[in-house]
N, C-alpha and C positions, 0 to 999 in steps of 0.2 A: 588617518587625517587627510581630508581632501583639500584641493587647492583653494576652494571657496572659503573654507574655514581659516586657512592660514593667511589669507589676504584681508579678511575682515577683522581679525582680532589679534592684538599683540600677545604673544605667549612666551613663556619660558618653560623648559622641561628639566626635570631632575634626574640625575643618575642614581645608582644604587647607594652612593655615599651621601646623598643629599645635596650634592653640588649641582649647579645650574649648567645645562649643556648649551643652550642657545637662546637668543632673543630674536623676536621677529620684528619689533617696532623700533627702528633706530632713533626715533624722536625721544625715546627714554634715555638715551645715552648722553654723555657730556657733549658740549657743542663741538669740540674738536673732533670727537669720534663721529658725530653726526655728519660733519662735512665730508668725511670719507665715504660714508654710506651714499650720500648724494652723488658722488662721483661714479658710483657703480650701480645706479638704479636699473640699468639695462640688463643686469644679471638675473633679474627676476626675483620673486619673493624668497626670502630666506626661511627655510623651515627648520624644524628641530629634529630631523630624522637621523638617528644613529643606528646603523645596521646591526651593531653589536649589542645595543641595549634597547629593551622595550621601554616605551614611554609610560612612566608610572603616574605622572601627575601633570596636568596643564594648568597653569595659574596665570591670570591676567594681572599685569600691574600698570594698566593704563590709569588707574586711580591713584598711583603713588606720586608723591611730590618729592623730587630728588633734592631740592633745596631744603625741604623740611627734614629729610633724612640726614643730610649733612649737618644741619643745625643740631639735631639730636646727638649725633656722634661728637660734634665739637664740644657741646656742653658736658657730655659725660666723660670725655677722654682728656681734652686739652688742659683744663684747670688742674686736674690731679697730676698729670705728667709735668706740668710747669712747676708745681710745688716741689715735686721730687727732684727735678733738675736744679731748681733754685738751691735746694739744700746741698746737693752734690757739689755745685760750683762754689757755694759759700764755704763748705767744709774743706775743699782742696785749696782754696785761695786765701783763707783767713790767716794763714801763716804770714802773709805780707802785712796784714794789719797788726798781728801780734808782734812783728819785728819792731815796728815803730812805737809799740807800747813797752818795749824793754826786753823782749825774749832773748835777743842775741847777747845782751850784756849780762842778764841773770844766769844764763846757761854757759857763759864764758866761751861763746863760739867765735872762731875766727871767721872772716868773710868767706873763705873757701869751704869751711865746714858748713856754714849756713847754706851756701849754694848746693852742696852735696845733698843736704836734707831736702831741698827742692827737687833735685835731679832724680834721686832714687825712686821717688813716687812713680815716675813715668816708665821705669823699667818693668815693674810688676804690673802696672796699668796696661801696658802694651801686650805683655805676655799672656794675660788672662782674658783678653777681649774676644778672641775667636771661640774658645771653649764656652764662654758664657753665652754668646749669641746662639750657638748650636743647642745649648741646654734650654734656652728661653722657651722655645716652642714645645719641647718635650715636657718640661716641668711646669708650664703654664705661667704667663706673665704675672697673674694676680698673686702667685706664690713666690716666684723667683725674685722679682724686683723688690718687694718689701723685705724679703729675707736678706738680700745683700745690703739694703738700707740699714737694717738693724746692726749688721756686722760693722759697717763703716761708722755708724753712730757710736758704737761702743769704743772703737779705736779712737775716734775723735775725742770722746770724753776722757779716755785714759791719757791722751796727749797732754791734758791739763795737769798731769802730775809727774811728767818726766823731769828728771833732775840733771841730765847731762846730755852731751852730744850723742852718745850711743843710744840712749833711750829715745831721743827724738828721731834719729835715723831709722831705728827699728819700727817706730810708730808710722813713719811716712811710708816705709816699705809695705806694711800691712794695710795701710789706707789705700794704696794703689791696687792691691789684690781685691779689696772689698768693693771699691768704686768702679772697677774695670767694666762691669757688666751694665752699668746704668745708661750711659749716653748711647753707646752703639745699640744697646737693647731697646731703648725707647725709639731711636731713629728707625730701627728695623720694624718695631712693633707698629709704628704709624703706617708703614707701607703695607701692612696686613689689613688696613682699614680704608685707606684713601688711594685713589688712582694717581698716576704720575702727573696728571694735569692739575691736581689739587694739592699735592703733597707739600710743596715748598712753603705755602702760607702756614700750614699746620706745623711744619718743622720750625718755622720762624716764631710762631706763637709760643711754642714751648721753649725754644732756645732763647727767646727774649727774657725768659726767666733768668738766664745767665747775666744779662745786662742789669736786670733788677737786682740780682744777687750782688753784683758789684756795688750798686748804689746802697742797697740794704746793708751790705757788709761794712761800708764806711760809716753809715749811721749807727749800726749796731755796735761796731767796735768803739765808736766815740762814746756811746752810752755805757757799754760794759767796762771800758777803760776806767770809768769813774768808780768802779768797785774795787780798785786797788787797795789792798789791805783787808778787805772783808774776809773773815775766816782765816786770816793769816796768809792769804794767797795774793799773788800779784795779779794785776788787772788782765794781763795777757793770758794767764791760766784760766780765768773765768770766761774768756772768749771761747776757748776750746771746750770747756766743760758744759757751758749753757747751750752752745750750738750743737754739741754732740747729743745731749739729752733731748733737745727738740727734735733731732733727726729720728731718734728711737721712737719717740711718742707718735710722730706723724707716720712712721713706717707701720706701726701697729694699726693705725687708722686705715692706711692704704690697703691692708689685707682685705678690708670689707668693701672698698669702693672701686677697686680696679676691675676692669672687664678683660676677659681673655681674648676671644676672637669673634668676628661677626657671626659665625655659626652658632655661638652660644649666648649672644647678646640679648639679655632679658628685656632691654628697653626698646628693642626693635620687634615688629611683628614678623610672622613667618615669611610673608611676601617681601618685606623690607630686607630681611636677612638674605633671602634668595637673590634679590636685586643687587645688594652690595657685593655678594660673592661673585656673581656673574661679571660685574664691572671689573673686578680685580683679576678674574681668571683669564680674560682675553685682552688685557691692556697691552699696548705697544706693538701688537701684531696687525698686519695688513690683511684684510680679507682678499682672497684671490680666486680667480676662476681656474679650474682644472678638472681633469677627469676624476670622478668619484672612485675612491679606493676603500677597501675594508678598514673600518676604524675611524674614518673621517667623521668629525663631530657635527658638521652642519653642511647641508648641500642645498642647492637651489633646484627647483624643478625646471625642466627643459633640457636642451642639449648641452648647456654649460653648468658647471657646479661651482659652489663657493666653499672654500675651506677656511675655518677659523681654528687657530692654533692656541690651545690652552697652555698656560705656563705650568711647568712641573711643580707639584706640591709635595710629593713623597720624598723621604730622605734617602739619598744615595751618596756614597763617598765620592762618586765621580763628580758631583756638583761642587764639592769642597775642593777637589783637585782642579776643576775648571776655574774656580775663583783664584787660586794661587797662581795659575798659569795665564791669567787674563791680562793682556798688555795694558788695557785701559785703566785697570785698578792701579797699576804701578805708576803710570803717567799722572793719573789723578792725584796720587800721593804728593807729587811735587807741587801741584796746585794747592793741595791741603797745607803743605808746609809753608807756602807763601802767605797763607792766611793764619795758620795756627801759631806760628812763631811770634808774629806781632800780637796775636790774641793773648798768649800766655805772658809775653813780655809786658803787656799793658796790665793784665790782671794781677800779676805777682809783684810788679815793681812800680805801678802808678803812684801808690801812696808815698813810696820812698823817693821817687823822682820829684813829686810835688813838694815833699818835705825838704828835699835837698835844694830847692829853689829859694829857701829862706822862710818858708811858712812853718808855723808850729805844727806839732803832730795832730792836734785837734782840728786845726784849720785844713791841714792836708787831707784828713779823713773826709771832711765835709765837701771839699772842692772836687772830689771824685764823683759825687752824686749826680750833678747835672750831665756829666759826660755819659754815664751809663743810662740814664733815663732817656736822653735824646737818641742814643744808639738803639735802644729797644724799640722806640717808636719807628725809627727809620727801617729797622729790620723787617717789621711787619708790612710797612708800605711797599718796600722793594719786593718782598715775597709775593704780595698780592699782584703787583704789576707783572712779575715774572710768570706767575701762573696764568694771568690774564692773556698775555701775548704768546705763551707757550715757548719761551726762550730762556736759556740759562746762561750761556756764555757772555752775552753783552753785559749783564749785571755783575757777573763775577769779575770779568776783566776791568769793567768800569770801577768796581770797588778796589781792585788792586792798584789801579792808577791813582785813585784818591789817597791810598795809603802812601804811595810814593811822595805825594805832595805833603802829607802830614809829617812823615819822618824826615823829609828834607828840611822842613821848617825847624824841627827839633835839633837836627845836627848842625844847622848853619849859624846858630846864635846861642848866647847864654842869657838873653833877655827872658825873664820869667813869663811875661805875658805871651810872647811869641811861642815859647816852648809849650805852654799850656794850650795855646790855640792849635799847635801842631798835633799834640796828643788828642785833642778834641776831634780834629778832622780825621785822624787815623782811626780812632775808636768808632766813629760814625761810619767808616767804610768797612771795618773789620766785622762788626756784628751783623750787617746785612749780607756780607759775602759768605760768612761761615755756613749758615743753613743752605745757601745756594750750592756750595761745593758738595755738601752731603747729599742734597737732593739730586744733583746732576748725575752722580754715580748711581744712586739707587734707581733713577729713571732708566738707566741703560744696562741694568742687570736683570735678566729674566730667569725665573725659577726661584721659588721661595727660599730654598736652602742655599743656592748659589748667592742670592742677594744677601742672605744672612751672613755667610762667610765673607763675602766681598766687602760688605760695609764694615765688618769687624776688622778686616785687614787694613782697610783704608784708615779707620779711626785709630786702630792699635799702632800700626807702623807710623801713621801720620802724627800721633801724639808723642813720638820720640822727638818731634820738633819742640815739644814742651820741655823735654830734657835738655835740648840744646839752648832753648830760650832762657832756661833757668840760670845759665852761665853767661848770658850776654851782658847783663848789667852788673858788673863787678863794682864793689864798694869803692875801690881805689880809683875808678874812672869817674866818680861823681864830682860835681853836679851835672856836667855836660853829657856824660855817657856817650862819647863819640863812637867808641867801639860797638856798643850795644845798638845804637841807632843805625850804624853802618851795616852791621850784620843783618838787621831787620830789612834794610833796603836790598841787600843781596838776595835774601830769600824771596822777597816780593818780586824781584826781577825774574828769578827762577820760576816762580808761580805763573807770571805773565807768559813766559815762553812755553811752559807746559800746557797752559790753557789754550794757547794758539795751536799747538800740536793736536790737541784733542779736537778742537773745532774743525780744523782742516781734515783730520782723519775721519771724523764722523760724517762730514759732508761727502767725502770721497767714497766711503763704504756704502752709504745709502744710495748713491748714484749707481755704483757697481751692482748692487743687489737689484735695483729697479731694472737695470739693463738685462741682467741674467734672467729675471722673471719674464720679461718681455720676449726673451729668446727661447722660452719654454723650459727653463731650468727647474722650475718648481715641480714639474711632473715626475721627477725622479724621487720625490719624497712623499711619505705618508704624514698625516697629522701627528702621529705618535713620534716619528723620527724628528720632525720639526720641533715638537715640544721638548724633547730631550736636548736638542741643540740650543734651545733657549735664545739668548740674544745673538747667537751666531747663525740663527736660521735666516734664510732668504726673506722670510716674511716680516722679520723684526726690523724696526726703524729706530735708529739712535736719535735721541733728542739733544739738540744743541742750541 
């Protein structure tokens, strides 16, 4: 391939595995990536020469429309994932609705026993998230995700026939096992399709299903509660039975509509699949000039060369160990707790809190609906803005500060209108912040399996916050729940502090890496070594 050819025509090349090695035309990349190419125009044209691999195929994608490809992906992936997560959130949180329909009285549960039934769910949920995420890629998302849906749908249906505390406790334990793989699995699955500059909007779109689930749960519980006495069963039993059956039926449908990976996406053309794969393979890495070394993936003609570092895709246990040892994951978990404790506090106890303010159970169910609908809309708007400006921390810290305002209103008075307003403000901050904290960590983990394990650790250990939040709102503390609101404020403060630590650390590390590269530190590494290092490589830039 001569230099004339490379400068006239945008190209990509494929390696032996069908992956894309390089792109020549930066205008085909997302805007934020394009700006970086402009900064290095003096490096010369980027060719697709790999000394270790012969060029098997050269394909032009000047004809491809990136926005059209993203629309295709959005329409094929997001609605299905949103429905799956809606059912997951509905099934784990409907015990709150069942409680105000008489579950606690019919099963003769003490307040502490009821709280334990909420808490044990999170123990098994946290324990099985990392194994599930590692299995997801091996067993294919289109098989694994519907399979675990069928499992939790069956458990949910059987919860409708429990007769005592022991039965409900066991059912909640198994529900945690079955549901463990869905949210971290879907969050990781999206990172296999979208780049880090696009991902938060998509995370928010499917997570907004949780907000809709909250609203739908209230409406559905209100309607199903009217079935009290049908078939000799209480209304709260029908909530579990009908929602469990719906989950199983939709899981069977999901087997036929879920897609696995971009490499096998039948709704994309061959060139479109190659383009999507390339964008993902080199995201987060800075192109840098250095002396060519064997195995470098892309070089420029002339006296200086450019290396692009591909993220590691193969499974190695070292990537799992790297995830467990990564400081940023554990700091991020404190941010996660600052958001997830209020999230579960709201989802599990909102009907009870509103009911305790003097409203009937039916009115309490309906009053939760506008809170969740508004929160869902705000989550999408904030995610769009975050992707647009390429920043995560301002929106997360801003959301945490809004939560402080909301819970401060709740703790300061017993006026029902003020408390309801405080809960409204808190929910409208929680739901936009949650996809933000998930996205923030995924943006800063490089390597497919390290990201898989790291996101599962974040969500698994982070969801122990749900176990804690299950015990914040004790029945004896109603109707003001000062202890519960106070604990939420404490975790929110912890989250703000941890977010500030991450922000400052990321800025400092990026500056140090830039300085080391300018001092020639990059010449000590090959592309393969940088790829194995992942987000610890000098070429990787943290997003904040």
